[in-house]
Structures are given as C-alpha cells and as structure tokens.
C-alpha positions in Angstrom: 15.3 8.5 22.6 12.5 5.9 22.6 10.5 6.0 25.8 9.9 2.9 27.9 7.0 0.8 26.8 3.7 1.3 28.4 0.6 -0.9 28.1 -2.3 1.2 27.1 -4.9 0.7 29.8 -7.8 0.7 27.3 -6.2 -2.2 25.5 -5.0 -4.3 28.4 -8.2 -4.6 30.5 -10.7 -7.1 28.9 -13.7 -5.0 29.9 -12.3 -2.1 28.0 -11.1 -3.9 24.9 -13.9 -2.9 22.6 -14.8 -4.6 19.3 -17.5 -3.4 16.9 -19.4 -5.9 14.8 -20.6 -3.4 12.3 -23.7 -3.6 10.2 -22.5 -3.6 6.6 -24.9 -0.8 5.7 -24.7 1.6 8.6 -21.6 0.9 10.5 -23.5 0.9 13.8 -22.2 -1.7 16.2 -22.4 -3.3 19.6 -19.4 -3.5 21.9 -17.9 -6.9 22.6 -14.5 -8.0 24.0 -11.7 -7.6 21.4 -9.6 -10.7 20.5 -6.4 -8.8 20.1 -4.4 -6.8 22.6 -1.0 -5.2 22.1 1.7 -3.3 23.9 2.0 0.4 23.1 5.3 2.3 23.1 5.3 6.1 23.1 8.2 6.8 20.7 8.4 10.5 19.8 6.4 13.8 19.4 5.5 15.7 16.2 3.5 18.8 15.3 0.4 18.1 13.3 1.6 15.0 11.5 -0.4 14.1 8.4 1.4 11.0 6.9 4.0 8.5 8.0 5.9 6.1 5.7 8.9 3.8 6.0 11.5 4.1 3.3 11.3 0.6 1.8 14.1 -1.7 3.0 15.0 0.4 6.0 13.9 1.1 9.6 13.7 4.8 8.9 10.2 6.3 9.3 9.4 9.6 7.6 6.7 12.0 9.0 5.1 14.9 7.2 4.0 17.8 9.4 1.1 19.8 8.0 2.8 23.2 8.4 5.5 22.1 6.0 8.2 20.1 7.6 9.4 16.6 6.7 10.9 14.7 9.7 12.5 11.3 10.1 13.1 8.9 12.9 15.5 6.1 13.1 13.3 3.5 14.7 16.2 1.5 15.9 17.8 4.3 17.9 14.9 6.7 18.3 16.9 9.6 16.9 14.8 12.2 15.0 15.9 14.9 12.5 14.4 17.3 10.0 14.8 16.6 6.3 16.0 19.7 4.4 14.4 20.8 1.1 10.7 20.5 2.0 8.3 22.6 -0.3 6.5 25.8 0.6 2.9 24.9 1.3 -0.4 26.7 1.6 -1.0 26.0 5.3 -4.4 26.5 6.8 -7.7 24.7 7.4 -7.1 21.2 6.1 -4.3 22.4 3.8 -0.6 22.0 4.1 2.0 19.3 3.6 0.2 16.0 2.9 1.4 12.5 1.9 4.9 11.0 1.4 5.7 8.0 -0.7 8.7 6.0 -2.0 9.1 3.7 -4.9 9.0 0.0 -3.7 11.5 -1.0 -6.4 14.1 1.2 -4.7 14.2 -0.8 -1.5 17.7 -1.0 -0.1 19.4 -1.6 3.2 20.6 2.0 3.3 19.0 5.3 2.3 21.8 7.0 0.3 19.7 8.3 -2.7 16.2 7.4 -3.8 13.1 8.9 -5.4 10.6 10.6 -3.1 7.1 11.8 -3.8 5.2 14.4 -1.7 1.8 16.0 -1.9 0.8 19.4 -0.6 -1.6 22.3 -0.9 -0.4 25.0 -3.2 -1.7 28.6 -3.3 -3.1 30.1 -6.5 -4.4 33.4 -7.7 -7.4 35.2 -6.1 -7.2 33.2 -2.8 -7.5 29.8 -4.6 -5.7 26.6 -3.6 -5.2 23.1 -4.9 -3.4 19.9 -4.2 -0.1 19.2 -6.0 2.3 16.3 -6.2 6.0 16.7 -6.4 8.8 14.3 -7.2 12.4 14.6 -6.1 15.5 12.8 -4.9 16.1 12.0 -1.2 19.8 12.1 -0.5 21.2 11.0 2.9 24.8 11.4 3.9 24.1 9.7 7.2 21.1 7.9 8.7 19.6 11.1 10.1 21.2 13.6 7.7 18.9 13.8 4.7 17.8 16.4 2.1 15.3 16.5 -0.7 16.9 17.6 -3.9 15.4 18.6 -7.3 11.8 18.6 -6.0 9.4 19.7 -8.8 5.7 19.6 -9.2 4.6 16.8 -11.6 0.8 17.0 -11.1 -1.8 19.7 -10.1 -5.4 19.3 -9.1 -7.6 21.0 -11.7 -9.1 23.6 -11.2 -7.8 25.5 -8.2 -10.7 26.8 -6.1 -11.4 28.8 -3.0 -11.6 27.2 0.4 -9.3 25.1 2.6 -10.8 21.7 2.8 -10.9 18.3 1.1 -7.6 18.1 -0.6 -7.3 14.4 -0.1 -3.9 14.2 -1.9 -3.2 10.6 -0.8 -0.6 8.7 -2.8 -0.4 5.0 -3.7 1.8 3.1 -6.2 0.4 0.2 -8.1 1.7 -3.2 -6.9 3.9 -3.5 -10.0 5.4 -0.1 -9.3 4.6 1.3 -12.7 1.8 3.8 -11.8 1.0 6.5 -9.3 -2.6 6.8 -8.0 -3.5 10.1 -6.5 -6.7 10.8 -4.4 -8.1 14.2 -5.4 -10.7 15.6 -3.1 -13.7 17.6 -4.3 -12.6 20.6 -2.2 -16.0 20.9 -0.6 -17.5 22.0 -3.9 -19.5 18.8 -4.4 -20.6 19.1 -8.1 -17.1 18.9 -9.6 -16.9 15.3 -8.4 -19.2 14.4 -11.4 -17.4 16.7 -13.9 -15.0 14.8 -16.1 -13.3 18.0 -17.2 -12.0 18.5 -13.7 -9.9 16.2 -11.4 -11.7 17.3 -8.2 -13.5 14.3 -6.5 -11.5 11.8 -8.5 -8.8 9.2 -8.2 -6.2 9.8 -11.0 -3.8 7.3 -12.4 -0.5 8.6 -13.6 2.9 7.5 -14.9 5.7 7.9 -12.5 6.5 11.3 -14.1 3.0 12.6 -13.5 1.7 12.3 -17.1 -1.6 10.4 -17.7 -1.2 6.7 -17.8 -2.1 4.8 -21.0 -5.3 2.9 -20.8 -7.1 5.2 -18.4 -10.9 4.7 -18.9 -11.8 8.2 -19.9 -8.8 9.0 -22.2 -9.9 10.3 -25.6 -7.2 9.0 -27.9 -8.5 11.1 -30.8 -7.2 14.3 -29.1 -3.5 15.3 -28.7 -2.4 14.4 -25.2 -5.3 11.9 -24.7 -7.9 14.5 -23.8 -6.3 16.7 -21.1 -7.1 16.2 -17.5 -9.9 13.8 -18.4 -7.3 11.3 -19.5 -5.9 11.2 -15.9 -9.2 10.0 -14.3 -9.4 6.5 -13.0 -12.6 6.8 -10.9 -15.0 9.6 -10.0 -17.8 10.6 -7.6 -15.6 10.8 -4.5 -15.8 13.2 -1.6 -12.7 13.3 0.6 -10.4 10.3 0.4 -7.9 10.0 3.2 -6.8 6.4 2.9 -5.8 4.2 -0.1 -4.3 0.7 0.1 -3.8 -2.4 -2.1 -4.9 -5.9 -1.0 -3.1 -9.2 -1.7 -5.2 -9.7 -4.9 -3.9 -6.4 -6.3 -7.1 -4.5 -5.8 -7.2 -0.9 -4.7 -9.4 0.1 -1.7 -10.1 3.7 -0.5 -11.8 5.1 2.6 -13.5 8.6 2.4 -15.3 11.0 4.6 -19.1 11.3 4.0 -21.1 14.4 5.0 -23.1 14.1 8.2 -23.0 10.3 8.1 -22.0 8.1 5.2 -18.3 7.5 5.5 -17.4 4.9 2.9 -15.0 2.1 2.2 -14.9 1.4 -1.5 -13.3 -1.2 -3.8 -12.0 1.0 -6.6 -12.7 0.0 -10.2 -11.6 1.6 -13.4 -14.2 4.1 -14.6 -16.5 3.5 -11.7 -18.6 6.4 -10.3 -19.1 6.4 -6.6 -22.0 8.8 -6.6 -21.0 11.9 -4.7 -22.9 14.3 -4.3 -25.9 12.6 -6.0 -25.8 9.6 -3.6 -24.6 9.2 0.0 -25.7 7.2 3.0 -25.4 10.5 5.0 -27.1 13.9 4.7 -25.9 17.5 4.3 -24.7 19.3 7.5 -27.8 21.5 7.4 -30.0 18.5 7.5 -31.0 18.5 3.9 -31.4 14.9 2.7 -29.3 13.1 0.1 -30.7 10.0 -1.6 -29.1 6.8 -0.2 -27.1 4.5 -2.3 -29.3 1.9 -4.0 -28.6 -1.1 -6.1 -30.4 0.3 -9.1 -29.0 3.9 -9.0 -26.2 3.2 -11.6 -23.4 4.1 -9.2 -20.8 1.8 -7.5 -22.0 0.8 -4.1 -19.8 1.1 -1.0 -18.3 -2.1 0.4 -19.1 -0.7 3.8 -20.5 2.6 5.1 -20.7 4.1 8.6 -23.4 6.2 10.2 -22.4 7.5 12.7 -19.2 8.3 10.9 -15.7 7.0 11.9 -13.9 10.1 10.4 -11.1 8.1 8.8 -7.5 9.2 8.7 -5.0 6.9 7.0 -5.4 3.3 6.1 -3.3 0.2 5.5 -4.1 -3.4 4.6 -2.0 -5.5 7.0 0.4 -8.0 5.5 2.7 -8.8 8.5 3.0 -11.8 10.8 3.1 -10.1 14.1 -0.7 -9.9 14.3 -2.0 -13.0 12.5 -5.7 -12.1 13.2 -5.2 -8.8 11.2 -3.6 -10.3 8.1 -5.5 -9.1 5.0 -7.6 -6.7 7.1 -7.9 -3.0 6.5 -6.8 -1.0 9.6 -8.1 2.5 9.6 -6.9 5.3 11.8 -9.9 7.0 13.3 -10.1 10.7 14.0 -13.5 11.3 15.7 -13.6 7.6 16.8 -10.2 7.8 18.4 -9.7 4.2 17.4 -8.1 1.8 15.0 -11.0 0.4 13.1 -10.4 -3.2 12.0 -12.2 -4.2 8.9 -12.3 -7.7 7.4 -12.4 -7.7 3.6 -14.8 -10.4 2.3 -14.8 -10.6 -1.5 -16.1 -7.3 -2.7 -17.7 -6.4 0.6 -16.3 -5.6 4.0 -17.2 -6.0 7.6 -16.0 -4.1 10.7 -14.9 -6.5 13.3 -13.2 -4.4 16.0 -12.4 -0.9 17.2 -9.3 -0.6 19.3 -9.8 2.6 21.3 -7.3 5.2 22.2 -7.5 8.5 24.2 -6.7 10.7 21.2 -7.6 11.3 17.5 -5.5 9.1 15.2 -4.3 10.7 11.9 -1.9 8.2 10.3 -1.0 4.5 10.3 1.9 2.5 8.8 3.2 -1.1 9.0 6.8 -1.5 10.1 9.3 -3.9 8.5 8.9 -6.3 11.4 5.1 -6.2 11.2 4.6 -3.8 14.1 2.0 -1.1 13.7 2.9 2.6 13.9 0.3 5.2 14.6 0.5 9.0 14.7 -1.9 11.0 16.7 -3.5 14.1 15.2 -2.8 17.7 16.0 -0.3 19.8 17.9 1.8 17.9 20.4 0.9 14.6 18.7 2.7 11.4 19.7 4.0 8.6 17.5 3.1 5.2 18.9 4.4 1.7 18.1 2.1 -1.2 18.6 3.6 -4.7 19.1 2.2 -8.1 19.9 2.0 -9.0 23.6 
C-alpha cells in the first residue's frame, strides 16, 4: 500500500531549498532559495529500476528493473505486481533491461491489450553485447494481472561489441505517433560515434515496426533497403544518451553523459553531428584533453553543458498544471547530483534554474496523468517517490 506522505526535509526548509542558476557554458552555479517546494510521498520499493512510464490513459505505472523484470503499480491503490513475459537480458555493468514505452494513440481508460516496446542489452558471440528493441502486446485480464505476449526484436544496435557500458537504449515516439526514435550509445568505444556504417553513438529514427523511416538524412535511396543501417541514422556524434523528450513545438531534446565533465543537453536536428569524441567540454578520465566545442568547429553546439557533471538519468519536459513554474521546462533526474535538475528552454538554448536535492541518486522520472511527478531512485532497494504541489 502507499505509505503516508512525508515532506522531504531538504525541500521544506527554505535554507535548504537549493536552486542553481547555471552558466550556459559550464553548468557551474551558485545556490539560491528555490521557488518551488513540493510534498513527497514514498510509494513503493523496486530493485535497480531503470525506467518508469504510465500506460497512456491510465493510472498504471510500469517499472523496468535492470536485472530483467517488468513491474507495475496501480497508483490509485498502491498495489504492485510483476508483468509476465519479460525478455532474457544480458545483465551486468550498465546492461540489462532498459526502457519501456507505449503508443500514445492507444490511450484508453483500461489496459486490456495494447502495444508495448522494451529495450534491453542482448548477449552476442565472443562476449559481445548490444542494445535491442522489442515490440509485443501487453495483455491485462485485471488491473494488476498483465503479461507481455508475442515480444520480438525489431531493432539491434550495430555492431555488437565487448564491454558493458553506454547502451543508452532510450525510446521516444514522435509527437504524431508515426516514428520511434532510439538513443544508441557508443558503448565506450568512442570512434564509432562518427562512423555512419554503425549505429553506435547515434539517434536512429524508425517506423513502428523497426524498419528505417523514409526521409532519414543519410539514407541512400540508390541502394536496396535504403543503405542498410546508415538509413536508420537521424543524428550522430553522441556519447551516452539517457534522456529524450519532446517540447511543445515538436522538437526533440536529449541529455547525455560527457566524459570527465561535459554532460550535454542538445536540441536534436536531422543529420546533425554533435561532435563526440572529437569535441567535448570535458576531458578523458585519464586527464587527456579533448578540444572544447567551438562555434566554428562544424559540429552542433550543446544548448547547455555541465562541468562538473550532473550525471543525468531520465528526462521529461513538463506539460502539467500542478507545477505552473515548471511548464515547458526539462526536468532531469540526477544520479551523481542526487537532484532533479530544472532547466528552462529558451529558444535553441537552455538555462539551469534550480536543483531540487534529494538524499539519493535519481534514475528515472515521469509525469503522472494528474500532473504529479514520479521519481525512481537508483540501485538496489530503490524507492518510488511521488511529488505533489503543496
């Protein structure tokens, strides 16, 4: 059952309500009193949650756990359950079960049956791994009795490589519901992010069945199938994208991890190259320098970057009425920062306006049907929190 509401002390005491007015180039900030406070309800516990998403038109929140379970919670009653039919995943490091997404066009007052998309890490030959996306049908005979049926892989990251990091595998549907965008991390291999014969370090744009969408900027229509995996690419030069969201103008934004410094928020444009690993506002972990982004370097510039990093988890762009001050803002779950990072979008640039601090790493964030904010902590024994206006 849902536990009784408690006001998070760090958000109810003015002296501890911290806001960060970030420099648009570095993300460095000075603390100031935050304008918004909220009540926090501790709702339920999960093991290593990675993503949370409401089934459109319902009050049912779905949670992926990295080791390979899909859970749900009826947010009206607090009842939780395991969803049958989850895929076998390559669990370890940053790998495992990833994102979960539902078609907005299938919103309904009850679950019954609807399309479900999942991403996960899949094992390959010779100790290789790669991200995949699967599509199936979610069938529910009762509010908390659900199973995934007919799940099949519709897209694979190319190529599979060794290592267990930077899968990204974040999913986002276009506002018109016609296309699926998949964030494909560079798997800590760096150079493939610039290789258009690979989908590592890219955002790909697909039809709902996983095939390359028509009109992708690098498709070669002279070749059968439109040029193989190159025909999937929407943008390139990315490192490790962990958040994607659409704004009210129908523009796609993504937030990604930099190396030692240089986390980025980017406005995504078709065919744009975001520079990794040739450009970054951070440096390699061993201290080796990387040239900073520059206006004349030929790459797309970040709308905002952070140094020190925020270590982003998931991201939403808020559209609800419960928190008017946040409407149209990007809200980013912070891992190392242990905070919700509030970013105002200003044209093609962005400005951090506040950090709402917690006492734990934050992995995932979602907006509820009533405009409340739901946040999942990171790691084992993580808690699911609901944030409501005071």
